[in-house]
C-alpha positions in Angstrom: 104.9 114.0 140.0 104.6 117.6 138.7 108.2 118.1 139.8 109.2 115.4 137.2 108.4 117.7 134.3 111.3 120.2 134.7 113.6 117.3 135.5 112.8 115.6 132.3 112.6 118.7 130.2 115.9 120.2 131.3 117.5 116.9 131.8 117.0 116.1 128.1 120.0 118.1 127.1 122.6 116.0 129.0 120.8 112.9 127.8 121.3 114.0 124.2 124.9 114.6 124.9 125.2 111.0 126.2 123.5 109.7 123.0 126.1 111.5 120.9 128.8 109.8 122.9 127.1 106.4 123.0 126.0 106.1 119.3 127.1 107.3 115.9 125.9 110.9 115.4 123.4 110.1 112.7 121.6 107.6 115.0 121.9 109.9 118.0 120.0 112.7 116.1 117.2 110.3 115.1 116.8 108.9 118.6 116.9 112.4 120.1 114.1 113.7 117.9 111.9 110.6 118.0 112.1 109.9 121.7 111.6 113.6 122.6 108.6 114.0 120.4 107.0 110.8 121.7 107.7 110.9 125.4 108.6 114.4 126.7 105.7 116.2 128.4 103.5 118.9 127.0 105.2 121.7 128.9 106.3 125.3 128.1 108.9 127.4 130.0 109.1 131.1 128.9 112.6 132.4 128.0 113.1 136.2 127.6 113.3 137.3 124.0 113.3 133.7 122.8 110.5 131.2 122.1 109.3 129.1 125.0 111.3 126.0 126.0 109.2 123.1 124.8 109.8 119.5 123.6 110.5 120.8 120.1 113.0 123.5 121.3 114.5 121.1 123.8 115.4 118.7 121.0 116.8 121.4 118.7 118.9 123.1 121.4 120.3 119.8 122.7 121.2 118.4 119.2 122.7 121.7 118.1 124.8 122.0 121.2 125.9 118.4 121.0 126.8 118.9 117.3 128.9 121.9 118.2 130.7 120.0 121.0 131.2 116.6 119.3 130.8 117.2 115.5 131.9 120.7 114.7 133.4 119.8 111.4 130.0 118.8 110.1 128.7 122.3 110.5 131.8 124.0 109.2 131.7 121.9 106.0 128.0 122.4 105.4 127.1 123.8 102.0 123.7 125.3 101.4 121.8 124.7 98.2 119.0 126.2 96.1 116.4 124.0 97.7 117.2 125.6 101.1 116.0 129.0 99.9 112.3 128.5 100.7 113.1 127.5 104.3 115.4 130.5 104.7 112.6 132.8 103.5 110.2 131.0 105.8 112.4 131.6 108.8 113.2 135.2 108.0 109.8 136.5 106.9 108.6 137.1 110.5 111.1 139.9 110.6 109.1 141.8 108.0 105.8 140.7 109.4 106.7 142.1 112.9 108.3 145.3 111.7 105.5 146.3 109.4 103.0 145.8 112.3 105.1 147.6 114.9 106.2 144.5 116.9 109.5 143.1 117.9 110.9 140.5 115.4 113.2 138.7 117.8 111.0 136.1 119.5 108.7 135.3 116.5 111.7 134.9 114.2 113.5 132.6 116.6 110.2 130.7 117.1 110.0 130.1 113.3 113.6 129.0 113.2 113.2 126.5 116.1 109.9 125.2 114.9 110.8 124.7 111.2 114.3 125.8 110.3 116.3 123.9 112.9 114.7 120.5 112.4 115.0 121.0 108.6 118.7 122.0 109.0 119.5 119.1 111.2 117.8 116.7 108.8 119.8 118.3 106.0 123.0 118.1 108.0 122.9 114.5 109.1 120.4 112.5 107.1 120.7 113.7 103.5 121.5 110.3 101.9 119.6 107.1 101.1 121.2 105.5 104.1 120.3 108.4 106.4 116.7 108.3 105.2 116.7 104.5 105.8 117.8 105.0 109.4 115.2 107.7 109.9 112.5 105.5 108.5 113.5 102.6 110.8 113.6 105.1 113.7 110.1 106.2 113.0 109.0 102.5 112.7 110.6 101.8 116.1 108.8 104.8 117.5 105.5 103.6 116.2 106.0 100.2 117.7 107.0 101.7 121.0 103.7 103.7 121.1 101.4 100.7 120.5 100.9 99.8 124.2 100.2 103.4 125.1 97.7 103.9 122.4 95.9 100.7 123.3 95.7 101.7 127.0 94.2 105.1 126.1 92.0 103.6 123.5 90.2 101.8 126.3 90.6 104.3 129.3 90.9 107.7 127.6 93.8 110.2 127.6 95.1 109.5 131.1 98.8 108.7 130.6 100.1 112.3 130.7 98.2 112.8 134.0 99.5 109.5 135.4 103.2 110.0 134.5 103.6 113.8 134.8 100.9 114.7 137.2 99.1 117.2 135.0 96.6 116.7 132.2 97.7 117.9 128.8 94.2 117.3 127.2 91.2 118.8 128.9 88.5 118.4 126.2 87.7 114.7 126.5 84.8 115.3 124.1 87.2 115.5 121.2 88.8 112.2 122.3 85.6 110.2 122.2 85.3 108.3 118.9 83.6 105.2 117.6 82.6 103.7 120.9 86.1 104.2 122.5 88.7 106.8 122.9 91.1 108.5 120.5 94.6 108.2 122.2 96.6 111.4 122.9 99.4 109.9 125.0 102.1 112.6 125.3 101.2 114.7 122.3 99.0 117.7 122.0 96.0 116.0 120.3 94.8 112.7 119.1 95.1 113.9 115.5 98.9 114.1 116.1 99.0 110.5 117.3 96.9 109.4 114.3 99.2 110.9 111.8 102.3 109.6 113.6 100.9 106.0 113.7 99.8 106.3 110.1 103.4 107.3 109.1 104.9 104.4 111.1 102.4 101.9 109.6 103.0 103.1 106.1 106.8 102.7 106.5 106.3 99.2 107.9 104.1 98.1 105.1 106.3 99.5 102.4 109.5 98.1 103.9 107.8 94.7 104.0 106.4 94.9 100.5 109.7 95.9 98.9 111.8 93.4 100.9 113.9 96.2 102.3 113.6 94.8 105.8 113.1 91.2 106.6 113.3 91.4 110.4 113.3 94.1 113.1 114.6 93.3 116.6 114.3 89.6 115.7 110.6 89.9 114.7 109.3 89.3 111.2 108.6 92.6 109.5 105.4 91.3 108.0 104.0 90.5 111.5 105.1 93.9 112.8 103.5 95.7 109.8 100.2 94.0 110.4 100.3 94.6 114.2 101.2 98.3 113.6 98.5 98.8 111.0 95.9 97.3 113.4 97.1 99.6 116.2 96.9 102.5 113.9 93.3 101.8 113.0 92.5 101.5 116.7 93.6 105.1 117.1 90.2 106.1 115.7 91.5 108.9 113.5 89.3 108.9 110.4 91.3 111.6 108.6 94.5 109.6 109.0 92.7 106.6 107.6 92.1 108.5 104.4 95.7 109.7 104.2 96.9 106.1 104.8 94.9 104.7 101.9 96.0 107.6 99.6 99.6 107.0 100.5 99.4 103.2 99.8 97.7 104.0 96.5 100.6 106.3 95.6 103.3 103.8 96.5 101.7 100.9 94.8 101.1 102.9 91.7 104.9 103.5 91.7 105.5 99.8 92.2 103.0 98.4 89.7 102.7 101.1 87.0 106.1 102.9 87.6 104.5 106.3 87.7 104.6 109.1 90.3 101.6 110.9 88.8 99.3 110.2 91.8 101.9 111.8 94.1 102.4 114.8 91.8 98.6 115.1 91.5 98.2 115.3 95.3 100.9 117.9 95.5 99.3 119.8 92.7 95.9 119.6 94.5 97.5 121.0 97.7 99.1 123.9 95.7 95.9 124.6 93.9 93.8 124.6 97.1 96.2 127.0 98.8 96.1 129.4 95.8 92.3 129.3 95.6 91.8 129.7 99.4 94.4 132.4 99.9 93.1 134.4 96.9 89.5 134.3 98.2 88.1 132.2 95.4 87.2 129.1 97.5 83.5 128.4 98.0 82.6 126.1 100.9 79.0 125.7 99.6 80.1 123.9 96.5 82.4 121.6 98.5 79.8 120.8 101.2 77.3 119.7 98.6 79.8 116.9 97.7 81.0 116.2 101.3 77.6 115.9 103.0 76.5 112.6 101.4 80.0 111.0 101.6 81.2 111.8 105.2 77.9 112.0 107.1 76.3 114.9 108.9 78.6 115.1 111.9 81.9 115.1 110.0 80.4 117.4 107.4 79.3 119.9 110.1 82.9 119.9 111.5 84.4 120.6 108.0 81.8 123.3 107.3 82.7 125.1 110.6 86.4 125.0 109.6 85.7 126.3 106.1 83.5 129.1 107.5 86.2 130.1 109.9 88.9 130.1 107.2 86.7 132.3 104.9 86.5 135.1 107.5 90.1 134.6 108.6 91.2 134.7 105.0 89.4 138.0 104.4 91.3 139.4 107.4 94.6 138.0 106.2 94.2 139.5 102.7 94.3 143.0 104.4 98.0 142.3 104.9 98.5 140.0 102.0 102.2 139.7 101.5 103.6 139.5 105.1 100.6 139.1 107.3 99.9 140.5 110.8 102.7 139.0 112.7 101.8 138.3 116.4 99.9 141.6 116.7 96.5 139.7 116.8 95.3 141.5 113.8 94.8 138.2 112.0 92.0 137.3 114.4 88.4 138.3 113.9 86.5 140.1 116.7 82.8 140.9 117.3 81.4 144.3 118.2 82.2 143.7 121.8 85.9 143.0 121.1 85.6 139.3 121.7 87.7 137.0 119.5 85.2 134.8 117.6 87.7 133.1 115.2 89.0 129.5 115.5 92.3 128.6 113.7 92.3 124.8 113.0 94.6 124.6 110.0 98.3 125.3 109.6 97.8 127.1 106.3 95.4 129.8 107.6 97.7 130.4 110.7 100.7 130.8 108.5 98.8 133.0 106.0 97.3 135.2 108.7 100.6 135.6 110.6 103.2 135.8 107.8 101.1 136.4 104.7 101.4 134.9 101.2 105.2 135.0 101.5 105.3 132.9 104.7 102.6 130.6 103.5 104.2 129.9 100.1 107.7 129.5 101.6 106.6 127.1 104.3 104.7 124.8 102.1 107.3 125.0 99.3 110.1 124.0 101.7 108.1 120.9 102.6 106.8 119.9 99.2 109.5 121.0 96.7 112.1 118.4 97.9 109.5 115.7 97.3 108.8 117.0 93.7 112.5 117.0 92.9 112.9 113.5 94.4 110.1 111.8 92.4 110.2 113.8 89.2 114.0 114.2 88.6 116.2 112.2 90.9 114.5 108.9 91.9 111.5 108.2 89.7 108.8 105.8 90.6 110.4 102.8 89.0 113.1 103.0 91.7 110.8 103.1 94.7 110.8 99.3 95.1 114.5 99.2 95.2 115.5 98.4 98.8 117.9 101.4 98.8 115.2 103.9 97.7 112.1 102.4 99.4 112.6 104.1 102.8 113.1 107.5 101.1 110.1 107.0 98.9 107.9 106.0 101.9 109.1 109.1 103.9 108.5 111.4 100.9 104.9 110.1 100.5 104.4 110.4 104.3 105.6 114.0 104.3 103.2 114.8 101.5 100.3 113.3 103.5 101.3 115.4 106.5 101.2 118.5 104.4 97.9 117.4 103.0 96.6 117.1 106.6 97.9 120.6 107.3 95.2 122.0 105.0 92.7 121.1 107.7 94.7 120.8 110.9 97.6 122.6 112.6 99.6 119.7 114.0 103.2 120.9 114.0 105.6 118.0 114.1 109.4 118.5 113.8 110.0 115.0 112.5 108.4 116.0 109.2 110.6 119.1 108.9 113.6 116.7 109.5 112.3 114.5 106.6 112.0 117.6 104.3 115.6 118.6 105.2 116.9 115.0 104.7 115.2 114.7 101.3 116.6 118.1 100.3 120.1 117.0 101.2 119.6 113.8 99.2 118.3 115.4 96.0 120.9 118.2 96.0 123.5 115.6 95.2 123.9 113.4 92.2 121.7 110.3 92.4 123.4 107.5 94.4 124.2 104.2 92.7 121.4 101.6 93.2 123.5 98.6 92.1 124.2 96.1 94.8 127.8 95.9 95.8 129.5 92.5 95.3 130.9 91.1 98.5 133.9 88.9 99.0 131.7 85.9 99.7 130.2 86.1 96.3 133.5 86.6 94.5 135.4 83.9 96.3 133.8 80.9 94.4 134.6 82.6 91.1 138.2 83.0 92.1 138.4 79.4 93.1 136.9 78.2 89.8 139.5 80.3 87.9 142.3 78.6 89.9 140.9 75.2 89.1 140.6 76.1 85.4 144.3 77.3 85.3 145.5 74.2 87.2 143.6 72.0 84.8 
């Protein structure tokens, strides 16, 4: 079964080529990203001077090659915009980080491009419209539904599917999977937290498409039923952090629907920005936070958060020694004891980015993910439009993206789908707002024409 891994990984490129021939390119891109992220194995193949070949890079390489072969005009007519500047800085800052620390900039720069820049670019290239975001939302919904049986199996038996299908286990620490009298599913991802955020996003989309009347049925099934089933399956993933994100996201969306305000969303984005500023500048005090968290979340959860905060404080001190561009991949961002042993644990994306690429890398990464959402809700498509069936999928994706970034304050779960969402929203808001008026069809106009004929004949 181990031999299946290279067959699937390297066979993914011709499969994506087939998808580009079989389906419209927009749909082919969505299927390629979603299916690869959900079902390709956790495997890594080294490539000289380039980042390893993983499920993320497999998707990006395959889609880019297929675009060059089948859709070259789309690339040649692409026009960058001002919202793309943060992502460009994010992708290029490893060059400075590496050079200033005496390392080679080639592999780290390409790794940043493949991890963040390429998914963002492909989302920008193909999905930067209300219709494109609708198709992406439905694709994520379909992916969430497809994952239900796998999450239910692992919820009962533990993280066994990667071992059963591919012959190797991708998750060794079963202690982290044990939750609430059952198991937190991992399926074909790196960690159960990834699955939790993915299922949260799919459930959020399903609920919002149902509540706004955007989608009545999906694959012949009532969307209300699917939303309820998907939400139950999400809660059975036993990811308590994702539960919190789900309720915050619903609160944001329904505030937009009922009170026509995006202030809760802007407040969450403001909180993320404020936290990153305080933590990166060394002004964060874990003691003050723990005094509030302890009675709310319980001793076990509070102890886990305290450990993360303690690690981030010592890692933050080290990162501030190379404040602007970080330590690169030199290892200088780590903390060692007197015997030279690495004693640091990096759990959150922000501290990894800050330590490796400094304040420039940290700010550009989070800005490239959050700024498109700010422009979307504050300037282009205000909260009063979120219930419109044309805007509802984009609104759900923007809120889900914000929840993912919120999660990245505590976890480091890199998911290319959210970079695709950021690129798609950037492409949408860089253009003039699309018309939200329903187009009149011939069937609705025909009776009027007939009545006019009768009037004239009379």
